[in-house]
C-alpha positions as CSV (number, residue, x, y, z in Angstrom):
1,M,5.6,-16.2,26.8
2,P,4.8,-19.9,26.4
3,E,6.4,-21.7,23.5
4,T,4.2,-22.2,20.5
5,T,3.0,-25.7,19.9
6,L,3.3,-26.5,16.2
7,P,0.8,-28.7,14.3
8,D,2.0,-32.3,14.2
9,E,2.1,-32.2,10.4
10,A,4.8,-31.6,7.7
11,Y,2.8,-28.7,6.2
12,Y,-0.6,-27.0,6.7
13,S,-2.7,-24.1,5.5
14,I,-1.7,-20.7,6.7
15,T,-5.1,-20.5,8.4
16,R,-3.6,-22.8,11.0
17,L,-1.7,-19.8,12.2
18,Q,-4.9,-18.1,13.3
19,K,-4.7,-17.4,17.1
20,T,-8.4,-17.9,17.6
21,E,-11.2,-20.0,16.0
22,R,-13.3,-18.5,13.2
23,L,-16.9,-18.2,14.4
24,T,-19.8,-18.7,12.1
25,R,-23.6,-18.6,12.5
26,E,-23.7,-22.3,11.6
27,K,-21.2,-23.3,14.4
28,Q,-22.8,-21.0,17.0
29,P,-26.3,-19.9,16.0
30,D,-26.9,-18.2,19.4
31,L,-24.3,-15.5,18.9
32,P,-25.8,-12.0,19.3
33,R,-27.5,-10.3,16.4
34,F,-25.1,-8.6,14.0
35,D,-24.5,-5.0,15.0
36,A,-24.2,-2.9,11.8
37,S,-22.6,-0.1,13.8
38,R,-19.6,-2.3,14.5
39,P,-17.0,-3.9,12.2
40,M,-17.6,-7.6,11.4
41,Q,-15.6,-9.7,13.8
42,E,-15.8,-13.5,13.4
43,W,-13.6,-14.2,16.4
44,R,-13.2,-13.5,20.1
45,L,-10.2,-13.5,22.4
46,T,-10.4,-15.3,25.7
47,D,-11.1,-13.1,28.7
48,E,-7.5,-13.7,29.9
49,E,-6.0,-12.6,26.5
50,A,-8.2,-9.5,26.4
51,A,-7.5,-8.6,30.0
52,A,-3.7,-8.8,29.2
53,V,-4.0,-6.0,26.6
54,D,-2.1,-2.9,27.8
55,G,-3.9,0.4,27.3
56,N,-6.8,1.1,25.0
57,E,-5.5,-0.4,21.8
58,Y,-5.1,-4.0,20.7
59,K,-2.4,-4.4,18.0
60,Y,-2.2,-7.6,16.0
61,K,-1.1,-9.1,12.7
62,T,-3.3,-10.9,10.1
63,W,-2.6,-12.5,6.8
64,N,-3.5,-10.5,3.7
65,A,-4.0,-13.0,0.8
66,G,-4.0,-10.3,-1.8
67,A,-0.8,-8.7,-0.6
68,R,0.6,-12.2,0.1
69,S,2.0,-10.9,3.4
70,F,1.2,-10.2,7.0
71,V,-0.2,-6.8,7.8
72,D,-0.5,-4.8,11.0
73,L,-4.0,-3.9,12.4
74,S,-5.3,-2.5,15.6
75,I,-8.6,-2.1,17.5
76,T,-9.0,1.0,19.6
77,A,-11.6,2.1,22.2
78,K,-12.2,5.1,24.4
79,D,-11.5,3.0,27.5
80,N,-10.2,-0.4,28.3
81,E,-13.6,-1.7,29.3
82,A,-15.0,-0.9,25.8
83,L,-11.9,-2.6,24.2
84,F,-12.4,-5.7,26.4
85,T,-16.0,-5.9,25.3
86,A,-15.0,-5.6,21.6
87,L,-12.3,-8.3,22.0
88,T,-14.5,-10.8,23.8
89,T,-17.8,-10.1,21.9
90,P,-17.9,-11.3,18.3
91,N,-20.0,-9.6,15.6
92,V,-21.0,-12.3,13.2
93,P,-23.4,-11.6,10.2
94,G,-26.8,-13.0,10.5
95,E,-29.5,-13.4,13.1
96,P,-29.8,-15.6,16.2
97,P,-32.7,-18.2,16.1
98,Y,-35.4,-16.3,17.9
99,E,-37.8,-18.6,19.8
100,K,-41.1,-19.0,18.0
101,W,-44.0,-17.5,20.0
102,V,-46.7,-20.1,20.6
103,V,-50.0,-19.2,22.4
104,Q,-50.9,-22.0,24.8
105,P,-54.5,-23.2,25.0
106,T,-56.6,-22.3,28.0
107,P,-59.1,-24.2,30.1
108,A,-61.0,-20.9,30.8
109,H,-64.6,-20.7,29.6
110,M,-67.8,-18.8,30.0
111,V,-70.7,-20.1,32.0
112,G,-74.2,-19.0,31.4
113,P,-77.6,-19.6,32.9
114,N,-77.7,-23.1,31.3
115,G,-74.1,-24.1,32.1
116,P,-70.9,-23.8,30.1
117,S,-71.5,-22.0,26.8
118,S,-68.2,-21.3,25.0
119,S,-64.5,-21.2,25.4
120,I,-62.2,-18.2,25.8
121,S,-59.8,-17.3,23.0
122,P,-56.3,-17.8,24.4
123,N,-55.0,-15.2,22.0
124,T,-56.6,-12.5,24.1
125,L,-54.9,-13.6,27.3
126,C,-51.4,-12.8,28.7
127,T,-49.7,-12.5,32.0
128,L,-49.3,-9.2,34.0
129,E,-45.6,-9.3,33.3
130,Q,-46.1,-9.5,29.6
131,A,-48.6,-6.7,29.6
132,E,-46.2,-4.5,31.6
133,M,-43.4,-5.4,29.2
134,L,-45.6,-4.1,26.3
135,A,-46.5,-0.9,28.2
136,S,-42.8,-0.2,28.9
137,E,-42.0,-0.4,25.2
138,I,-44.9,1.7,24.0
139,P,-44.5,5.5,24.8
140,G,-47.1,6.8,27.2
141,A,-48.8,3.4,27.7
142,I,-50.1,1.7,30.8
143,A,-51.3,-1.9,31.3
144,V,-54.7,-2.2,32.8
145,E,-56.8,-5.3,33.5
146,T,-60.1,-5.5,31.8
147,P,-62.4,-7.5,34.1
148,W,-65.3,-9.4,32.7
149,A,-68.7,-7.9,33.4
150,S,-72.0,-9.5,32.2
151,P,-75.4,-10.0,34.0
152,M,-76.0,-13.3,32.2
153,F,-72.5,-14.9,32.0
154,R,-69.5,-15.3,34.2
155,L,-65.9,-16.5,33.5
156,E,-64.7,-19.7,34.9
157,W,-60.9,-19.6,34.9
158,A,-60.4,-23.3,35.8
159,G,-56.8,-22.8,36.9
160,E,-55.9,-20.3,34.1
161,T,-53.4,-17.7,35.5
162,R,-53.4,-15.4,32.4
163,R,-56.0,-12.6,32.2
164,H,-57.4,-10.0,29.9
165,Y,-55.3,-6.9,29.8
166,A,-55.4,-3.8,27.7
167,I,-52.6,-1.4,26.8
168,K,-54.1,2.0,27.3
169,V,-52.5,4.8,25.4
170,G,-54.4,8.0,24.6
171,S,-57.9,7.1,23.4
172,S,-56.7,3.6,22.3
173,S,-57.0,0.5,24.5
174,P,-56.0,-2.5,22.4
175,N,-55.9,-6.0,23.9
176,A,-52.5,-6.9,25.3
177,G,-52.7,-10.5,24.2
178,L,-53.2,-9.5,20.6
179,L,-50.4,-7.0,20.8
180,L,-48.1,-9.6,22.2
181,A,-48.7,-11.9,19.2
182,Q,-47.9,-9.0,17.0
183,R,-44.8,-8.1,19.0
184,W,-43.4,-11.6,18.8
185,A,-44.6,-12.6,15.3
186,K,-41.0,-12.9,14.1
187,G,-39.8,-14.5,17.3
188,V,-39.6,-13.8,21.0
189,G,-37.3,-10.8,21.5
190,Y,-37.1,-9.8,17.8
191,P,-36.0,-6.2,17.7
192,G,-38.1,-3.4,16.3
193,R,-40.2,-0.4,17.3
194,W,-43.8,0.7,18.0
195,E,-45.6,3.2,15.8
196,F,-49.0,4.7,16.2
197,M,-51.4,4.0,13.3
198,G,-55.0,4.8,12.4
199,V,-57.5,7.4,13.7
200,L,-57.2,6.2,17.3
201,G,-53.5,6.0,17.2
202,S,-53.3,2.3,17.9
203,P,-49.8,0.9,18.5
204,Q,-48.3,-1.3,15.8
205,F,-45.0,-3.1,16.0
206,I,-42.6,-2.6,13.1
207,P,-39.8,-5.2,13.0
208,D,-36.3,-4.1,12.2
209,P,-35.0,-5.1,8.8
210,P,-32.3,-7.8,8.8
211,P,-28.9,-6.2,9.5
212,S,-26.7,-5.6,6.5
213,I,-22.9,-5.9,6.5
214,T,-22.6,-3.3,3.7
215,G,-20.1,-0.7,4.8
216,A,-19.6,-2.2,8.2
217,G,-15.9,-3.0,7.7
218,E,-14.1,-6.0,9.3
219,Y,-11.6,-6.9,12.0
220,P,-9.8,-10.0,10.4
221,I,-8.7,-12.8,12.6
222,P,-5.4,-12.3,14.5
223,Y,-2.5,-14.5,13.3
224,R,0.7,-15.6,14.9
225,L,3.8,-15.3,12.8
226,P,5.6,-18.5,11.7
227,V,8.1,-19.6,14.3
228,K,11.5,-18.5,13.2
229,G,13.8,-21.4,12.3
230,K,10.9,-23.9,12.5
231,E,8.3,-22.8,9.9
232,E,8.4,-21.2,6.5
233,I,5.7,-20.0,4.1
234,Y,5.2,-21.3,0.6
235,E,3.0,-19.0,-1.5
236,G,0.9,-21.2,-3.8
237,G,-1.4,-20.1,-6.6
238,F,-4.7,-18.3,-6.3
239,G,-3.6,-16.5,-3.1
240,A,-3.2,-19.8,-1.2
241,A,-0.3,-20.1,1.2
242,I,1.1,-23.2,2.9
243,V,3.2,-23.2,6.0
244,Y,5.8,-26.0,6.1
245,R,7.9,-27.2,8.9
246,L,11.7,-27.1,8.4
247,D,12.2,-30.2,10.6
248,R,9.8,-32.3,8.5
249,E,10.4,-33.7,5.1
250,S,7.8,-32.8,2.5
251,I,7.3,-31.6,-1.1
252,Y,7.7,-28.1,0.3
253,N,10.9,-28.9,2.2
254,P,13.2,-31.0,-0.1
255,A,16.3,-30.4,1.9
256,G,17.9,-33.7,2.8
257,S,14.9,-35.7,1.4
258,S,15.0,-38.6,-0.9
259,T,12.1,-37.5,-3.0
260,G,14.1,-37.0,-6.1
261,G,15.5,-33.5,-5.7
262,T,14.3,-30.1,-6.8
263,D,12.8,-31.3,-10.1
264,T,10.5,-33.6,-8.3
265,I,9.5,-30.8,-6.0
266,A,8.8,-28.5,-8.9
267,L,6.7,-31.1,-10.6
268,A,4.7,-31.8,-7.4
269,R,4.0,-28.1,-7.1
270,L,3.0,-27.8,-10.7
271,E,0.6,-30.7,-10.3
272,E,-0.9,-29.0,-7.3
273,R,-1.5,-25.9,-9.3
274,M,-3.0,-27.8,-12.2
275,E,-5.5,-29.5,-9.8
276,R,-6.6,-26.1,-8.5
277,I,-7.0,-24.8,-12.0
278,E,-9.1,-27.9,-12.9
279,T,-11.3,-27.4,-9.8
280,L,-11.8,-23.7,-10.6
281,L,-12.8,-24.6,-14.2
282,V,-15.3,-27.2,-13.1
283,N,-16.9,-24.8,-10.6
284,L,-17.0,-22.1,-13.2
285,S,-18.7,-24.5,-15.7
286,M,-21.3,-25.5,-13.1
287,A,-22.0,-21.9,-12.3
288,L,-22.5,-21.0,-16.0
289,G,-24.5,-24.2,-16.7
290,I,-22.2,-25.5,-19.4
291,G,-20.3,-28.7,-19.8
292,G,-21.5,-32.2,-19.0
């Protein structure tokens, strides 16, 4: 096992002992949508670390601020492949930024006996692939092209590759382009389901509600333990914990220092706690709308 590289500082927050970076939606907005069936997991192991796990269980330690100690946790799966997926796939609250669906204009138009008469609405056009995608999502549906037929007018496509398609299901044949706009109203790929509405049973897309983290549980970030003989933990106020290096002089490590002995150390720690209390009171005052 390679030797742990310690931070080049005399002391640091205990979060510096985290074995992997905490992931947030702000840092990585393209993370997959939160899966409420899985525990929250704001981290991922590297593929190499996950592959090195022996068996179908990953055992690790994390820091419990309430208990002010390290605790043992584990992630289990039915098989190693499922465990590998869990360890390398984070589950961060929130939604990815779904691409906004924008209908592009069309050069297509109608031509009558006296020349061009009117344009074609691009909202009613789509590609065959898009129509087939809709049909695959809607139970019992098929995509069919609806060719233009008129004794007085003809369609001039003028290079347009999209066409008029209908999604035929039962006695209903709604326009595919209009269904596509409905399907992607909240963004391309937004999850949801189709339901049949009205007398004709026309399909209507129902977007899934935003996922909730309520009751989902959490896999906290894995921590390494302090290196024996090189690091110690100072448990500060309000659940804070500081790791200090035994080979560096600091207010947390007075041994051999010229900072004035234990009284100076105690005073420095007291001042630190007072600063935290003052910050807490200021934040509380602002939250309650009192003070000036």
